[in-house]
PyMOL Python script that loads the backbone (N, CA, C, O; Angstrom):
from pymol import cmd

cmd.read_pdbstr("""\
ATOM      1  N   MET A   1      39.533 -21.801  22.681  1.00  0.00           N
ATOM      2  CA  MET A   1      40.215 -22.103  23.923  1.00  0.00           C
ATOM      3  C   MET A   1      39.219 -22.729  24.900  1.00  0.00           C
ATOM      4  O   MET A   1      38.112 -22.221  25.079  1.00  0.00           O
ATOM      5  N   LYS A   2      39.606 -23.789  25.503  1.00  0.00           N
ATOM      6  CA  LYS A   2      38.740 -24.465  26.463  1.00  0.00           C
ATOM      7  C   LYS A   2      38.794 -23.742  27.802  1.00  0.00           C
ATOM      8  O   LYS A   2      39.828 -23.217  28.215  1.00  0.00           O
ATOM      9  N   GLU A   3      37.643 -23.737  28.463  1.00  0.00           N
ATOM     10  CA  GLU A   3      37.567 -23.140  29.791  1.00  0.00           C
ATOM     11  C   GLU A   3      37.133 -24.205  30.780  1.00  0.00           C
ATOM     12  O   GLU A   3      36.395 -25.131  30.441  1.00  0.00           O
ATOM     13  N   LYS A   4      37.596 -24.059  31.985  1.00  0.00           N
ATOM     14  CA  LYS A   4      37.289 -25.017  33.032  1.00  0.00           C
ATOM     15  C   LYS A   4      35.961 -24.656  33.693  1.00  0.00           C
ATOM     16  O   LYS A   4      35.663 -23.484  33.923  1.00  0.00           O
ATOM     17  N   THR A   5      35.167 -25.692  33.994  1.00  0.00           N
ATOM     18  CA  THR A   5      33.915 -25.488  34.719  1.00  0.00           C
ATOM     19  C   THR A   5      33.738 -26.639  35.697  1.00  0.00           C
ATOM     20  O   THR A   5      34.424 -27.658  35.610  1.00  0.00           O
ATOM     21  N   MET A   6      32.823 -26.465  36.612  1.00  0.00           N
ATOM     22  CA  MET A   6      32.572 -27.513  37.589  1.00  0.00           C
ATOM     23  C   MET A   6      31.071 -27.719  37.695  1.00  0.00           C
ATOM     24  O   MET A   6      30.303 -26.759  37.756  1.00  0.00           O
ATOM     25  N   ILE A   7      30.661 -28.987  37.717  1.00  0.00           N
ATOM     26  CA  ILE A   7      29.242 -29.300  37.875  1.00  0.00           C
ATOM     27  C   ILE A   7      29.078 -30.356  38.958  1.00  0.00           C
ATOM     28  O   ILE A   7      30.003 -31.106  39.270  1.00  0.00           O
ATOM     29  N   TYR A   8      27.896 -30.393  39.514  1.00  0.00           N
ATOM     30  CA  TYR A   8      27.553 -31.406  40.504  1.00  0.00           C
ATOM     31  C   TYR A   8      26.568 -32.378  39.874  1.00  0.00           C
ATOM     32  O   TYR A   8      25.561 -31.965  39.299  1.00  0.00           O
ATOM     33  N   LEU A   9      26.862 -33.670  39.983  1.00  0.00           N
ATOM     34  CA  LEU A   9      26.003 -34.714  39.448  1.00  0.00           C
ATOM     35  C   LEU A   9      25.609 -35.664  40.567  1.00  0.00           C
ATOM     36  O   LEU A   9      26.306 -35.792  41.573  1.00  0.00           O
ATOM     37  N   GLU A  10      24.503 -36.311  40.372  1.00  0.00           N
ATOM     38  CA  GLU A  10      24.112 -37.382  41.294  1.00  0.00           C
ATOM     39  C   GLU A  10      25.105 -38.534  41.125  1.00  0.00           C
ATOM     40  O   GLU A  10      25.654 -38.724  40.040  1.00  0.00           O
ATOM     41  N   ALA A  11      25.330 -39.282  42.166  1.00  0.00           N
ATOM     42  CA  ALA A  11      26.315 -40.368  42.131  1.00  0.00           C
ATOM     43  C   ALA A  11      26.024 -41.361  41.005  1.00  0.00           C
ATOM     44  O   ALA A  11      26.940 -41.790  40.303  1.00  0.00           O
ATOM     45  N   GLN A  12      24.746 -41.730  40.833  1.00  0.00           N
ATOM     46  CA  GLN A  12      24.413 -42.708  39.797  1.00  0.00           C
ATOM     47  C   GLN A  12      24.612 -42.135  38.395  1.00  0.00           C
ATOM     48  O   GLN A  12      24.933 -42.875  37.465  1.00  0.00           O
ATOM     49  N   GLU A  13      24.425 -40.823  38.237  1.00  0.00           N
ATOM     50  CA  GLU A  13      24.659 -40.185  36.939  1.00  0.00           C
ATOM     51  C   GLU A  13      26.152 -40.224  36.596  1.00  0.00           C
ATOM     52  O   GLU A  13      26.534 -40.576  35.480  1.00  0.00           O
ATOM     53  N   LEU A  14      26.979 -39.862  37.562  1.00  0.00           N
ATOM     54  CA  LEU A  14      28.414 -39.853  37.349  1.00  0.00           C
ATOM     55  C   LEU A  14      28.927 -41.262  37.059  1.00  0.00           C
ATOM     56  O   LEU A  14      29.776 -41.458  36.189  1.00  0.00           O
ATOM     57  N   LYS A  15      28.411 -42.221  37.783  1.00  0.00           N
ATOM     58  CA  LYS A  15      28.819 -43.620  37.564  1.00  0.00           C
ATOM     59  C   LYS A  15      28.475 -44.059  36.144  1.00  0.00           C
ATOM     60  O   LYS A  15      29.300 -44.669  35.464  1.00  0.00           O
ATOM     61  N   ALA A  16      27.269 -43.754  35.702  1.00  0.00           N
ATOM     62  CA  ALA A  16      26.841 -44.144  34.354  1.00  0.00           C
ATOM     63  C   ALA A  16      27.689 -43.452  33.289  1.00  0.00           C
ATOM     64  O   ALA A  16      28.063 -44.072  32.293  1.00  0.00           O
ATOM     65  N   LEU A  17      27.992 -42.180  33.494  1.00  0.00           N
ATOM     66  CA  LEU A  17      28.817 -41.450  32.538  1.00  0.00           C
ATOM     67  C   LEU A  17      30.238 -42.005  32.484  1.00  0.00           C
ATOM     68  O   LEU A  17      30.814 -42.139  31.404  1.00  0.00           O
ATOM     69  N   ARG A  18      30.795 -42.323  33.630  1.00  0.00           N
ATOM     70  CA  ARG A  18      32.148 -42.909  33.659  1.00  0.00           C
ATOM     71  C   ARG A  18      32.174 -44.249  32.940  1.00  0.00           C
ATOM     72  O   ARG A  18      33.107 -44.542  32.193  1.00  0.00           O
ATOM     73  N   GLU A  19      31.141 -45.065  33.169  1.00  0.00           N
ATOM     74  CA  GLU A  19      31.074 -46.364  32.488  1.00  0.00           C
ATOM     75  C   GLU A  19      30.968 -46.189  30.980  1.00  0.00           C
ATOM     76  O   GLU A  19      31.604 -46.914  30.215  1.00  0.00           O
ATOM     77  N   ASP A  20      30.160 -45.221  30.560  1.00  0.00           N
ATOM     78  CA  ASP A  20      30.004 -44.950  29.130  1.00  0.00           C
ATOM     79  C   ASP A  20      31.321 -44.468  28.525  1.00  0.00           C
ATOM     80  O   ASP A  20      31.715 -44.915  27.448  1.00  0.00           O
ATOM     81  N   ALA A  21      31.996 -43.560  29.216  1.00  0.00           N
ATOM     82  CA  ALA A  21      33.280 -43.054  28.728  1.00  0.00           C
ATOM     83  C   ALA A  21      34.296 -44.188  28.634  1.00  0.00           C
ATOM     84  O   ALA A  21      35.036 -44.282  27.654  1.00  0.00           O
ATOM     85  N   ARG A  22      34.331 -45.037  29.638  1.00  0.00           N
ATOM     86  CA  ARG A  22      35.262 -46.171  29.642  1.00  0.00           C
ATOM     87  C   ARG A  22      34.971 -47.106  28.471  1.00  0.00           C
ATOM     88  O   ARG A  22      35.893 -47.574  27.803  1.00  0.00           O
ATOM     89  N   ALA A  23      33.695 -47.376  28.223  1.00  0.00           N
ATOM     90  CA  ALA A  23      33.311 -48.262  27.121  1.00  0.00           C
ATOM     91  C   ALA A  23      33.713 -47.667  25.767  1.00  0.00           C
ATOM     92  O   ALA A  23      34.050 -48.400  24.837  1.00  0.00           O
ATOM     93  N   ARG A  24      33.675 -46.346  25.664  1.00  0.00           N
ATOM     94  CA  ARG A  24      34.053 -45.669  24.406  1.00  0.00           C
ATOM     95  C   ARG A  24      35.552 -45.409  24.311  1.00  0.00           C
ATOM     96  O   ARG A  24      36.061 -44.976  23.277  1.00  0.00           O
ATOM     97  N   ARG A  25      36.248 -45.684  25.419  1.00  0.00           N
ATOM     98  CA  ARG A  25      37.692 -45.460  25.501  1.00  0.00           C
ATOM     99  C   ARG A  25      38.054 -43.985  25.311  1.00  0.00           C
ATOM    100  O   ARG A  25      39.002 -43.637  24.608  1.00  0.00           O
ATOM    101  N   ILE A  26      37.268 -43.142  25.961  1.00  0.00           N
ATOM    102  CA  ILE A  26      37.541 -41.708  25.983  1.00  0.00           C
ATOM    103  C   ILE A  26      37.454 -41.230  27.424  1.00  0.00           C
ATOM    104  O   ILE A  26      36.937 -41.932  28.293  1.00  0.00           O
ATOM    105  N   SER A  27      37.954 -40.055  27.662  1.00  0.00           N
ATOM    106  CA  SER A  27      37.886 -39.512  29.021  1.00  0.00           C
ATOM    107  C   SER A  27      36.465 -39.045  29.328  1.00  0.00           C
ATOM    108  O   SER A  27      35.655 -38.816  28.430  1.00  0.00           O
ATOM    109  N   LEU A  28      36.197 -38.916  30.596  1.00  0.00           N
ATOM    110  CA  LEU A  28      34.901 -38.390  31.021  1.00  0.00           C
ATOM    111  C   LEU A  28      34.723 -36.972  30.486  1.00  0.00           C
ATOM    112  O   LEU A  28      33.633 -36.607  30.044  1.00  0.00           O
ATOM    113  N   ALA A  29      35.774 -36.187  30.522  1.00  0.00           N
ATOM    114  CA  ALA A  29      35.701 -34.808  30.023  1.00  0.00           C
ATOM    115  C   ALA A  29      35.345 -34.792  28.529  1.00  0.00           C
ATOM    116  O   ALA A  29      34.533 -33.977  28.091  1.00  0.00           O
ATOM    117  N   GLU A  30      35.953 -35.692  27.754  1.00  0.00           N
ATOM    118  CA  GLU A  30      35.658 -35.734  26.318  1.00  0.00           C
ATOM    119  C   GLU A  30      34.214 -36.165  26.077  1.00  0.00           C
ATOM    120  O   GLU A  30      33.543 -35.631  25.194  1.00  0.00           O
ATOM    121  N   LEU A  31      33.742 -37.119  26.853  1.00  0.00           N
ATOM    122  CA  LEU A  31      32.343 -37.537  26.724  1.00  0.00           C
ATOM    123  C   LEU A  31      31.409 -36.364  27.001  1.00  0.00           C
ATOM    124  O   LEU A  31      30.451 -36.138  26.260  1.00  0.00           O
ATOM    125  N   LEU A  32      31.685 -35.628  28.055  1.00  0.00           N
ATOM    126  CA  LEU A  32      30.841 -34.483  28.395  1.00  0.00           C
ATOM    127  C   LEU A  32      30.898 -33.408  27.313  1.00  0.00           C
ATOM    128  O   LEU A  32      29.876 -32.802  26.992  1.00  0.00           O
ATOM    129  N   ARG A  33      32.087 -33.163  26.746  1.00  0.00           N
ATOM    130  CA  ARG A  33      32.188 -32.190  25.656  1.00  0.00           C
ATOM    131  C   ARG A  33      31.349 -32.627  24.464  1.00  0.00           C
ATOM    132  O   ARG A  33      30.657 -31.813  23.852  1.00  0.00           O
ATOM    133  N   ARG A  34      31.412 -33.912  24.136  1.00  0.00           N
ATOM    134  CA  ARG A  34      30.618 -34.428  23.016  1.00  0.00           C
ATOM    135  C   ARG A  34      29.123 -34.302  23.286  1.00  0.00           C
ATOM    136  O   ARG A  34      28.355 -33.933  22.397  1.00  0.00           O
ATOM    137  N   LEU A  35      28.715 -34.606  24.507  1.00  0.00           N
ATOM    138  CA  LEU A  35      27.302 -34.490  24.862  1.00  0.00           C
ATOM    139  C   LEU A  35      26.820 -33.040  24.769  1.00  0.00           C
ATOM    140  O   LEU A  35      25.707 -32.778  24.314  1.00  0.00           O
ATOM    141  N   VAL A  36      27.657 -32.113  25.199  1.00  0.00           N
ATOM    142  CA  VAL A  36      27.293 -30.695  25.119  1.00  0.00           C
ATOM    143  C   VAL A  36      27.175 -30.267  23.658  1.00  0.00           C
ATOM    144  O   VAL A  36      26.222 -29.578  23.293  1.00  0.00           O
ATOM    145  N   ARG A  37      28.138 -30.671  22.814  1.00  0.00           N
ATOM    146  CA  ARG A  37      28.078 -30.327  21.380  1.00  0.00           C
ATOM    147  C   ARG A  37      26.823 -30.905  20.737  1.00  0.00           C
ATOM    148  O   ARG A  37      26.145 -30.231  19.961  1.00  0.00           O
ATOM    149  N   GLU A  38      26.521 -32.154  21.064  1.00  0.00           N
ATOM    150  CA  GLU A  38      25.322 -32.800  20.525  1.00  0.00           C
ATOM    151  C   GLU A  38      24.061 -32.042  20.935  1.00  0.00           C
ATOM    152  O   GLU A  38      23.170 -31.816  20.116  1.00  0.00           O
ATOM    153  N   TYR A  39      23.993 -31.659  22.188  1.00  0.00           N
ATOM    154  CA  TYR A  39      22.852 -30.890  22.679  1.00  0.00           C
ATOM    155  C   TYR A  39      22.734 -29.565  21.936  1.00  0.00           C
ATOM    156  O   TYR A  39      21.644 -29.189  21.507  1.00  0.00           O
ATOM    157  N   LEU A  40      23.847 -28.858  21.781  1.00  0.00           N
ATOM    158  CA  LEU A  40      23.816 -27.562  21.108  1.00  0.00           C
ATOM    159  C   LEU A  40      23.436 -27.695  19.640  1.00  0.00           C
ATOM    160  O   LEU A  40      22.700 -26.860  19.113  1.00  0.00           O
ATOM    161  N   ASP A  41      23.929 -28.737  18.975  1.00  0.00           N
ATOM    162  CA  ASP A  41      23.551 -28.976  17.574  1.00  0.00           C
ATOM    163  C   ASP A  41      22.065 -29.267  17.456  1.00  0.00           C
ATOM    164  O   ASP A  41      21.404 -28.761  16.549  1.00  0.00           O
ATOM    165  N   THR A  42      21.541 -30.068  18.352  1.00  0.00           N
ATOM    166  CA  THR A  42      20.114 -30.405  18.337  1.00  0.00           C
ATOM    167  C   THR A  42      19.274 -29.164  18.595  1.00  0.00           C
ATOM    168  O   THR A  42      18.233 -28.968  17.967  1.00  0.00           O
ATOM    169  N   ARG A  43      19.722 -28.347  19.501  1.00  0.00           N
ATOM    170  CA  ARG A  43      18.987 -27.121  19.833  1.00  0.00           C
ATOM    171  C   ARG A  43      18.927 -26.184  18.628  1.00  0.00           C
ATOM    172  O   ARG A  43      17.902 -25.543  18.395  1.00  0.00           O
ATOM    173  N   LYS A  44      20.011 -26.099  17.865  1.00  0.00           N
ATOM    174  CA  LYS A  44      20.027 -25.260  16.670  1.00  0.00           C
ATOM    175  C   LYS A  44      19.013 -25.757  15.648  1.00  0.00           C
ATOM    176  O   LYS A  44      18.310 -24.965  15.019  1.00  0.00           O
ATOM    177  N   GLU A  45      18.945 -27.079  15.489  1.00  0.00           N
ATOM    178  CA  GLU A  45      18.034 -27.662  14.506  1.00  0.00           C
ATOM    179  C   GLU A  45      16.578 -27.447  14.867  1.00  0.00           C
ATOM    180  O   GLU A  45      15.729 -27.346  13.982  1.00  0.00           O
ATOM    181  N   SER A  46      16.280 -27.376  16.136  1.00  0.00           N
ATOM    182  CA  SER A  46      14.883 -27.301  16.556  1.00  0.00           C
ATOM    183  C   SER A  46      14.422 -25.870  16.856  1.00  0.00           C
ATOM    184  O   SER A  46      13.335 -25.665  17.396  1.00  0.00           O
ATOM    185  N   ARG A  47      15.251 -24.889  16.506  1.00  0.00           N
ATOM    186  CA  ARG A  47      14.854 -23.492  16.742  1.00  0.00           C
ATOM    187  C   ARG A  47      13.635 -23.143  15.909  1.00  0.00           C
ATOM    188  O   ARG A  47      13.559 -23.524  14.741  1.00  0.00           O
ATOM    189  N   PRO A  48      12.689 -22.433  16.478  1.00  0.00           N
ATOM    190  CA  PRO A  48      11.532 -21.997  15.682  1.00  0.00           C
ATOM    191  C   PRO A  48      11.963 -20.986  14.640  1.00  0.00           C
ATOM    192  O   PRO A  48      12.939 -20.263  14.841  1.00  0.00           O
ATOM    193  N   PRO A  49      11.247 -20.927  13.533  1.00  0.00           N
ATOM    194  CA  PRO A  49      11.605 -19.955  12.491  1.00  0.00           C
ATOM    195  C   PRO A  49      11.478 -18.525  13.009  1.00  0.00           C
ATOM    196  O   PRO A  49      10.719 -18.248  13.937  1.00  0.00           O
ATOM    197  N   ASP A  50      12.231 -17.635  12.395  1.00  0.00           N
ATOM    198  CA  ASP A  50      12.141 -16.225  12.734  1.00  0.00           C
ATOM    199  C   ASP A  50      10.765 -15.685  12.350  1.00  0.00           C
ATOM    200  O   ASP A  50      10.102 -16.239  11.474  1.00  0.00           O
ATOM    201  N   ALA A  51      10.342 -14.618  12.995  1.00  0.00           N
ATOM    202  CA  ALA A  51       9.043 -14.002  12.709  1.00  0.00           C
ATOM    203  C   ALA A  51       8.946 -13.587  11.248  1.00  0.00           C
ATOM    204  O   ALA A  51       7.855 -13.548  10.680  1.00  0.00           O
ATOM    205  N   GLU A  52      10.074 -13.282  10.650  1.00  0.00           N
ATOM    206  CA  GLU A  52      10.106 -12.872   9.243  1.00  0.00           C
ATOM    207  C   GLU A  52       9.520 -13.952   8.330  1.00  0.00           C
ATOM    208  O   GLU A  52       8.880 -13.640   7.325  1.00  0.00           O
ATOM    209  N   VAL A  53       9.737 -15.203   8.677  1.00  0.00           N
ATOM    210  CA  VAL A  53       9.199 -16.318   7.885  1.00  0.00           C
ATOM    211  C   VAL A  53       7.671 -16.268   7.879  1.00  0.00           C
ATOM    212  O   VAL A  53       7.039 -16.470   6.841  1.00  0.00           O
ATOM    213  N   TYR A  54       7.091 -16.000   9.031  1.00  0.00           N
ATOM    214  CA  TYR A  54       5.634 -15.953   9.111  1.00  0.00           C
ATOM    215  C   TYR A  54       5.074 -14.772   8.318  1.00  0.00           C
ATOM    216  O   TYR A  54       4.004 -14.866   7.716  1.00  0.00           O
ATOM    217  N   LEU A  55       5.803 -13.674   8.326  1.00  0.00           N
ATOM    218  CA  LEU A  55       5.341 -12.512   7.567  1.00  0.00           C
ATOM    219  C   LEU A  55       5.348 -12.796   6.064  1.00  0.00           C
ATOM    220  O   LEU A  55       4.489 -12.300   5.335  1.00  0.00           O
ATOM    221  N   LYS A  56       6.302 -13.581   5.604  1.00  0.00           N
ATOM    222  CA  LYS A  56       6.338 -13.960   4.196  1.00  0.00           C
ATOM    223  C   LYS A  56       5.147 -14.846   3.844  1.00  0.00           C
ATOM    224  O   LYS A  56       4.615 -14.767   2.737  1.00  0.00           O
ATOM    225  N   ILE A  57       4.735 -15.680   4.778  1.00  0.00           N
ATOM    226  CA  ILE A  57       3.585 -16.554   4.545  1.00  0.00           C
ATOM    227  C   ILE A  57       2.321 -15.719   4.399  1.00  0.00           C
ATOM    228  O   ILE A  57       1.468 -16.017   3.562  1.00  0.00           O
ATOM    229  N   VAL A  58       2.201 -14.687   5.203  1.00  0.00           N
ATOM    230  CA  VAL A  58       1.046 -13.805   5.113  1.00  0.00           C
ATOM    231  C   VAL A  58       0.972 -13.189   3.722  1.00  0.00           C
ATOM    232  O   VAL A  58      -0.116 -12.941   3.202  1.00  0.00           O
ATOM    233  N   ALA A  59       2.128 -12.944   3.125  1.00  0.00           N
ATOM    234  CA  ALA A  59       2.184 -12.332   1.802  1.00  0.00           C
ATOM    235  C   ALA A  59       1.654 -13.258   0.712  1.00  0.00           C
ATOM    236  O   ALA A  59       1.485 -12.819  -0.426  1.00  0.00           O
ATOM    237  N   LEU A  60       1.391 -14.510   1.020  1.00  0.00           N
ATOM    238  CA  LEU A  60       0.819 -15.408   0.015  1.00  0.00           C
ATOM    239  C   LEU A  60      -0.498 -14.860  -0.526  1.00  0.00           C
ATOM    240  O   LEU A  60      -0.856 -15.105  -1.678  1.00  0.00           O
ATOM    241  N   GLY A  61      -1.201 -14.130   0.301  1.00  0.00           N
ATOM    242  CA  GLY A  61      -2.476 -13.558  -0.129  1.00  0.00           C
ATOM    243  C   GLY A  61      -2.319 -12.571  -1.275  1.00  0.00           C
ATOM    244  O   GLY A  61      -3.260 -12.342  -2.035  1.00  0.00           O
ATOM    245  N   SER A  62      -1.148 -11.995  -1.400  1.00  0.00           N
ATOM    246  CA  SER A  62      -0.910 -11.058  -2.504  1.00  0.00           C
ATOM    247  C   SER A  62       0.036 -11.669  -3.540  1.00  0.00           C
ATOM    248  O   SER A  62       0.731 -10.949  -4.257  1.00  0.00           O
ATOM    249  N   SER A  63       0.057 -12.988  -3.611  1.00  0.00           N
ATOM    250  CA  SER A  63       0.985 -13.677  -4.504  1.00  0.00           C
ATOM    251  C   SER A  63       0.549 -13.671  -5.958  1.00  0.00           C
ATOM    252  O   SER A  63       1.351 -13.961  -6.846  1.00  0.00           O
ATOM    253  N   GLY A  64      -0.710 -13.344  -6.214  1.00  0.00           N
ATOM    254  CA  GLY A  64      -1.211 -13.407  -7.578  1.00  0.00           C
ATOM    255  C   GLY A  64      -1.824 -14.756  -7.913  1.00  0.00           C
ATOM    256  O   GLY A  64      -2.431 -14.920  -8.971  1.00  0.00           O
ATOM    257  N   LEU A  65      -1.670 -15.720  -7.019  1.00  0.00           N
ATOM    258  CA  LEU A  65      -2.281 -17.032  -7.236  1.00  0.00           C
ATOM    259  C   LEU A  65      -3.785 -16.906  -7.030  1.00  0.00           C
ATOM    260  O   LEU A  65      -4.233 -16.213  -6.116  1.00  0.00           O
ATOM    261  N   THR A  66      -4.547 -17.557  -7.855  1.00  0.00           N
ATOM    262  CA  THR A  66      -6.001 -17.413  -7.777  1.00  0.00           C
ATOM    263  C   THR A  66      -6.669 -18.495  -6.930  1.00  0.00           C
ATOM    264  O   THR A  66      -7.862 -18.407  -6.641  1.00  0.00           O
ATOM    265  N   ASP A  67      -5.903 -19.523  -6.527  1.00  0.00           N
ATOM    266  CA  ASP A  67      -6.512 -20.622  -5.794  1.00  0.00           C
ATOM    267  C   ASP A  67      -6.024 -20.723  -4.343  1.00  0.00           C
ATOM    268  O   ASP A  67      -6.109 -21.792  -3.737  1.00  0.00           O
ATOM    269  N   VAL A  68      -5.521 -19.635  -3.790  1.00  0.00           N
ATOM    270  CA  VAL A  68      -4.976 -19.659  -2.435  1.00  0.00           C
ATOM    271  C   VAL A  68      -6.037 -20.035  -1.410  1.00  0.00           C
ATOM    272  O   VAL A  68      -5.753 -20.785  -0.476  1.00  0.00           O
ATOM    273  N   SER A  69      -7.249 -19.527  -1.570  1.00  0.00           N
ATOM    274  CA  SER A  69      -8.282 -19.836  -0.580  1.00  0.00           C
ATOM    275  C   SER A  69      -8.687 -21.301  -0.639  1.00  0.00           C
ATOM    276  O   SER A  69      -9.088 -21.867   0.378  1.00  0.00           O
ATOM    277  N   GLU A  70      -8.594 -21.917  -1.792  1.00  0.00           N
ATOM    278  CA  GLU A  70      -8.971 -23.326  -1.934  1.00  0.00           C
ATOM    279  C   GLU A  70      -7.828 -24.277  -1.587  1.00  0.00           C
ATOM    280  O   GLU A  70      -8.054 -25.340  -1.010  1.00  0.00           O
ATOM    281  N   LEU A  71      -6.611 -23.896  -1.935  1.00  0.00           N
ATOM    282  CA  LEU A  71      -5.454 -24.776  -1.751  1.00  0.00           C
ATOM    283  C   LEU A  71      -4.439 -24.178  -0.781  1.00  0.00           C
ATOM    284  O   LEU A  71      -3.231 -24.334  -0.960  1.00  0.00           O
ATOM    285  N   HIS A  72      -4.939 -23.495   0.247  1.00  0.00           N
ATOM    286  CA  HIS A  72      -4.038 -22.800   1.167  1.00  0.00           C
ATOM    287  C   HIS A  72      -3.043 -23.726   1.840  1.00  0.00           C
ATOM    288  O   HIS A  72      -1.889 -23.344   2.036  1.00  0.00           O
ATOM    289  N   ASP A  73      -3.457 -24.938   2.202  1.00  0.00           N
ATOM    290  CA  ASP A  73      -2.534 -25.854   2.872  1.00  0.00           C
ATOM    291  C   ASP A  73      -1.355 -26.223   1.977  1.00  0.00           C
ATOM    292  O   ASP A  73      -0.210 -26.250   2.428  1.00  0.00           O
ATOM    293  N   GLN A  74      -1.640 -26.505   0.715  1.00  0.00           N
ATOM    294  CA  GLN A  74      -0.565 -26.855  -0.213  1.00  0.00           C
ATOM    295  C   GLN A  74       0.384 -25.681  -0.429  1.00  0.00           C
ATOM    296  O   GLN A  74       1.603 -25.854  -0.422  1.00  0.00           O
ATOM    297  N   HIS A  75      -0.175 -24.482  -0.623  1.00  0.00           N
ATOM    298  CA  HIS A  75       0.671 -23.303  -0.830  1.00  0.00           C
ATOM    299  C   HIS A  75       1.488 -22.989   0.418  1.00  0.00           C
ATOM    300  O   HIS A  75       2.655 -22.610   0.320  1.00  0.00           O
ATOM    301  N   LEU A  76       0.887 -23.143   1.568  1.00  0.00           N
ATOM    302  CA  LEU A  76       1.584 -22.899   2.824  1.00  0.00           C
ATOM    303  C   LEU A  76       2.729 -23.897   2.999  1.00  0.00           C
ATOM    304  O   LEU A  76       3.839 -23.519   3.376  1.00  0.00           O
ATOM    305  N   GLY A  77       2.455 -25.158   2.726  1.00  0.00           N
ATOM    306  CA  GLY A  77       3.503 -26.188   2.818  1.00  0.00           C
ATOM    307  C   GLY A  77       4.662 -25.906   1.887  1.00  0.00           C
ATOM    308  O   GLY A  77       5.821 -26.042   2.280  1.00  0.00           O
ATOM    309  N   LYS A  78       4.367 -25.512   0.653  1.00  0.00           N
ATOM    310  CA  LYS A  78       5.427 -25.188  -0.308  1.00  0.00           C
ATOM    311  C   LYS A  78       6.243 -23.995   0.174  1.00  0.00           C
ATOM    312  O   LYS A  78       7.469 -23.994   0.065  1.00  0.00           O
ATOM    313  N   ALA A  79       5.570 -22.982   0.705  1.00  0.00           N
ATOM    314  CA  ALA A  79       6.269 -21.790   1.188  1.00  0.00           C
ATOM    315  C   ALA A  79       7.180 -22.139   2.365  1.00  0.00           C
ATOM    316  O   ALA A  79       8.310 -21.655   2.435  1.00  0.00           O
ATOM    317  N   LEU A  80       6.705 -22.964   3.280  1.00  0.00           N
ATOM    318  CA  LEU A  80       7.531 -23.362   4.428  1.00  0.00           C
ATOM    319  C   LEU A  80       8.732 -24.182   3.985  1.00  0.00           C
ATOM    320  O   LEU A  80       9.840 -23.966   4.477  1.00  0.00           O
ATOM    321  N   ARG A  81       8.532 -25.121   3.060  1.00  0.00           N
ATOM    322  CA  ARG A  81       9.651 -25.917   2.556  1.00  0.00           C
ATOM    323  C   ARG A  81      10.683 -25.025   1.860  1.00  0.00           C
ATOM    324  O   ARG A  81      11.888 -25.221   2.021  1.00  0.00           O
ATOM    325  N   ARG A  82      10.215 -24.063   1.100  1.00  0.00           N
ATOM    326  CA  ARG A  82      11.096 -23.137   0.394  1.00  0.00           C
ATOM    327  C   ARG A  82      11.922 -22.324   1.411  1.00  0.00           C
ATOM    328  O   ARG A  82      13.129 -22.152   1.240  1.00  0.00           O
ATOM    329  N   GLU A  83      11.273 -21.841   2.444  1.00  0.00           N
ATOM    330  CA  GLU A  83      11.962 -21.026   3.444  1.00  0.00           C
ATOM    331  C   GLU A  83      12.989 -21.830   4.231  1.00  0.00           C
ATOM    332  O   GLU A  83      14.059 -21.317   4.558  1.00  0.00           O
ATOM    333  N   HIS A  84      12.672 -23.087   4.538  1.00  0.00           N
ATOM    334  CA  HIS A  84      13.584 -23.892   5.361  1.00  0.00           C
ATOM    335  C   HIS A  84      14.653 -24.584   4.523  1.00  0.00           C
ATOM    336  O   HIS A  84      15.640 -25.072   5.073  1.00  0.00           O
ATOM    337  N   ALA A  85      14.481 -24.635   3.224  1.00  0.00           N
ATOM    338  CA  ALA A  85      15.468 -25.275   2.355  1.00  0.00           C
ATOM    339  C   ALA A  85      16.663 -24.359   2.092  1.00  0.00           C
ATOM    340  O   ALA A  85      17.745 -24.834   1.744  1.00  0.00           O
ATOM    341  N   GLY A  86      16.481 -23.115   2.249  1.00  0.00           N
ATOM    342  CA  GLY A  86      17.629 -22.270   1.955  1.00  0.00           C
ATOM    343  C   GLY A  86      17.367 -20.884   2.281  1.00  0.00           C
ATOM    344  O   GLY A  86      18.235 -20.031   2.094  1.00  0.00           O
TER     345      GLY A  86
END
""", "prot")
cmd.dss("prot")
cmd.show_as("cartoon", "prot")
cmd.util.cbc("prot")
cmd.orient("prot")
């Protein structure tokens, strides 16, 4: 369910947004909704990993691998890719 809100914008900001909405053939309200969704989606993507991810990386030292001290960057990169892939 949509809820009503009110914001104050600078005159030049409102003018630019209205022009953009007109060019896209959508309402100003729809443009603002899209901008908010885009912002929220971007914010989700850029969230830092949970602390649990870092604790798993620390566990690499007990992984049984014998070359962790020599190839730590490669092992760390693989662990981060694994954690963020799924």
